[in-house]
N, C-alpha and C positions, 0 to 999 in steps of 0.2 A: 421751553415747549418739548414734550416727549417725542421721541422718534417713533414713527409709524412704520412697523415692520411688514413685509410680506406684500401680498397682491394689492394693487392699486384700488382705493375704495370706490364704491359705486359713484359715479359723478366727479371723480378725481380728488376729493377731499374728505377726510374723515372728520365729521363735524364734533365739536366739544363745546356744549353750551351750559356747563355746570359752573355754578357760583355758589358755593357753600360758605361765603363769608357772613360773619354775624352783622356787618354793616349792611350788606345788601338785604338780609332777612329783616333787619329793623326797618329799613325803607319799605319793604313790601308790606309789613304790618300797617303801615299808613295808607295804603292804596285802597281804592274800591275793590271789592273781591267778587269772585265768581265760584260757586261750588261746582266741582266737576265729578263725574262718576268714576269707577274702577277702570272702565274701558278708556276713557280720556286720560287718566293718569298713567295707564301702561303706555299710551302713545306719547305722552309727554316725556316719559322717562326715555324711551327709545329714540325720540328725537334729540333729547338732551346728551345722551351718551354716545351718540353716533350711529346707532343700530339702523336708523332711517336716513343716513347719509344719502343724498345731500340735502335733505330737507333741513330748514332751520326754524321752522315753525309749522303751525296749523295752516293748511293750504287757503290761499286767497282764491278769488273767483276765477282768475285766469288760469291758474294751475289746476283748480278743480275741473273746470270745463275741458281743459285740455287733456287731463288724465281720462276722464269719462269717456270722451269722444275719440282720442287717438293713442291712448295708453302711453303718453309721454308728457312729461312736464313742459310747460311752455318754452323752457330752454332747450328742449329737444332731447333731454335725458329719459331714458325708459323708466316708466313707472306705472304700475298696474292697478292700484287701488287708492282711492282718495283717502287722505289722512285729514280728518276734519274735526271741528268742535261745534257740534250742534247745541242750540239753546232754544228756548221758547222765545217767540216774538217779543212778548212784553219784557223778558230779561234782556234781549239784545237792544231794546230801546233805551235801557238804562245807561248804556255806555256810549261814549263819542269816539270817533275815530282819532287815531294818533294818542289814545289814552292808554296809560299802562294799568293792567289789571292784575291782582294778585289771584292765583288759582289754588283753591282749597279743596281738600277732600271733605267727605260727609261729616268727619269729626271736627272739621274747622281748621285742620292743620295746613299751613301754606307749603306747597311743594314747587311752585315756580310762578313766573309772570308771563303775561302775554302783552305785547305791544300791538293794540288793535289797529290793523291796517285795513280792514275790510269787513263789512257785513253783507251777507247776500243771501238770496233765496234759491235753494238748489232745485233741480229738477229731478225729484226722487224717483219717479217712473223711469226716466232715462237712465239714472244711475243704477237702479235695481236691474234693469234689463242688460246693460252693458257691463257691469261689474259681476253680478251674480247669475246672469243669463236666464232670469226669470223675474216676474213680478209677484209671484204667489207668496202669500203670507205665510204659508206653511213652512217656507224656507226660513231657518233661524235668522240668517244674516238679513234677508228682506225684511222680516218682522221687526227686527231692531231698527233697521234703516227708518221705517215708517213710524215707528214709535218715538224716534228722536225728535228733538226740537225742530221747528220749521225754518230757523235761520241759523247760518253757519257763520262763525267768527273766524277770521283769518289774521295771521300776523306771527311775527317772530316771537320765540319764547327763550326763557331761561329756566333751568333746572336748579332749584335753590335748596332742595333736600332730597337725599336719597330714599325712595319708597322702601319700606321693609319688606323683606321676603321671608321672615320668619324662620322655619326649620330649613328652608332652602338656601339660607345665606352663604353657607359653606360651598355652595355650587354656583354662586353669583360672581361673574366676571364681566367687565365691560369690554367693547370691542378693542380698545387700545391695549387691555390687559391679556386678552386671548391672543392677540398678534404676537406680543412679547413671549407669551407662553409657548406658542409654536416655534418661534425662533429659538428660544432657549432649548426646546427639546430637539432641535435640529430638523424639525418637519419643514419640508418645502411644498409638498402636496398634501392637502388636508381635504377630506370629504366630510361634508356636513349632513346630518340627518335630522329631519324635523318629524316630530311625533306628539300627538296629543293622546295616544293610546299606550297601553303596557306593551313591551317588546315581546312578540310571539315568535315561533320558529321561523315563520316567512321573513320577518323583519331581520332576524338574526342572520338568515342565509344571504340576503341581498347586502347587508352590511358588511358581512365578512368577504363576499365576493368583491365589493369595492375596496375593502382594506387590503386585499391581495395586490392592489394596484397603485396605492399611494402610501404616504409615510404615516399617516394617523387619521383616526376617526373621531370627528367632534359630534358627540351626541348631545343634541340641543333640544330637550323636551319643552313644549310650551307649558307654563304654569299659570297663565292668566285666565280669564274668563272663558268658560266653555259652556256647552249644553248641560241641562241638568242630568241627563242620562249617561254622561261620559263618566269615566272612572275618575274620581277626585285626584287632584295633582299629588297630594301627599301619599296616596296608596300607589300611584304610578312611580313616583320617585323610589319608594322602597322597593318596587319590582325591579327597577333599573339597577339599584345597587346590588340586588341579589344575583342577577344574571351577569353583570359585570365581573363581580367577584369570582364567579365559578367558571365562566366560559370565554372570557375575552383577555388578551394580552394586556396586563396592566400598563405597560410602557408605550402602548400604541392607541389608547383610547382616553378621551377626556370628557366628563360629563359636566355640562355647564347649562343652566336654565336659560330659557328664553321667556322674559317677562312680559308677554304679550296676550292680548285677547284673541281668541279664535274668530275668524270671520266666515268660515264655511264657503269661501268663494271659489273653490275648485281651481281651475286653470289659472285664473288671475291671481289667486293667493299663492299658488306654486311660484310664480314669478316673484312676488313680494318675498317669499320665504327664501328664495335663491339670493335676492338682492341683500337681505338682511345678513345671510350667512357669509356672503362676499365681504361685506362690511365687518364681520367678526374675524375675517382672515382666511376663509375656505376658498380653495381654488376649484374645488369639485362639489357637487351636490347630487344627492339621490332623489330621483322622481320616480315613485312607484305607482302602483295601481290606484286610480281615483284619488290622486294627491289632493288633500284639503277637501275633499268632497263630502256630501251629505245626501242621503236618500238616493234617489235615482236622477239627480238633476244634471249629472255630468256623465259623459262617456268615459268608459273605463280607462282609455288611455289619452283622453282629450287634453289633459294637463301636459303630458309629454309632448304631444303635437304642438301645442301653443308655445311651450319653452324652447322647443327645437327651432321654431320660426324667429326666435329673438336671441338665440345663443351667441351669435357674434356681438350684439350690443352688450350682452351681460359679461362676455369675457371670461366665462367660465366653462369647464368641462362637466357634462351630465352623465350620470349612470341612469340609465332608463330600463327598468326591469319589468317583465311580464309578472302576472300573478303567480306566486310560488306557492307549492303545496308539498305534501309528503307522499311519495309513490311507494306503495307496499311492494312492488316488483323490484324497482330499482334499489329499494332499501335506503332511500335518501331523500333529501329535499331537491326539487327540481322545478322547472317551468315547462311549459308546452314547447318551448325552443330546445329543450334538451332531453324530454321524456317522450318515449314512443307510445306509452301505454294509455289506456282509455280512462275516463273519469271514475269508472267503477273501482279502479286501483288506487285513486288519489284520496288523500285525507286532507280536507280544508274546511274550515268553519268560518263564517262571516264574523266580523267584529261585533255585531249585534247579538249573534248567537253566543259568542264566547262571553261577552259581558253578562247576558242572562245566566249562563251556567255558573259563572263565578258568584253573582249575585245570590244565586239559589244554593250556594255552597258546593257545587259540584265541580271536580277537578276535570278539565278538558283532556282530551287524549294527549299523552306525552309527545306525540308527532306534531301536535298544534301548539302546545305551551310547555316549557320546561316545568316538572313538578315543583321545584324549589319556588319558582316564580308564581305559579298557580296558588301555592300555600300562602305566600306572601299577600297576594291579591285578595284572596278569600278571608284571611285573617283581618286584613285592613278594612274591607268592606263590612265585615261583622262588626268590628270596632265602631266604625262610622255610623252604622245602623243603630247600634246600641246607645250612642251619644245623642242621637236624633229622636229617641223615643221620649 
């Protein structure tokens, strides 16, 4: 059994449910099977490698209802978002309780098994309201929730095959490995940063402010399923490589992918993001403006307020930053906490506006985005567009 370095994992134990033996796979080939989508596969992987510790499977009814209603597992451990396996009612009817099921992707490859402990009908309206803060189908997370199957399957899982991460494989590490990495680097305090967007100057500013106070920065971009109008993961990764090479100390930053789907659950997802980074070995976590938000569904600092209320349970330190901008008078990046000048002197663009500019081949102001990064993004988006024609 490998040593678990660093901060105590969430719930006290770093889960490891990998079994890549040929014998286990051969046994799984003989089992009844269920086809799961990319979102489910991401969750299966994160359960299997310990990113979702202390979860050992897809939630049963008791844990599901407890999380939806109290933001805690039945055991009392803090948990903010249900991790579930939805299927159509007719599909659920094919399987019996205590049956072992092979979990296949759309191509038919087996990636894991599920020991079916529970089949239940969720209260999706309550889940939407309590997790996403709305029941509006315009919200991408709510839309997906109501499009999912009507029955949830719960039970323990095993991960039998490592999902491929293609061009990102060089940046893939499991929680056990990142913890050893931090130990080998001599880092005792590590700040995690979650992103689904390219790094802009405001991100750079708050990351470096945090880096002044810790041993290392764990840049952990999400590369799973996102909204159609988000910058594609391969383009974002190229932008991270460009900015790290030019503007960050190489010995104090590590870039590792987060192989998860984006839920856009705002404050509740901020807590999940913190839990996962704790499992990866982070002692600190950055919570910025409208963390994991979408549209106008959440207050600017609502995620910071919620995470502060459970900080003791999380056992981490949080860097909570105001919206950052470039001040023409100060001649530097700042926030309203540090800059005395008015909005007319501030240069700041929304992520939506920046994405539109990049898609149109327009380089944002250098005060918003590093020119080298903007070029990588524009070239990447042009290449992606040409491939889709």
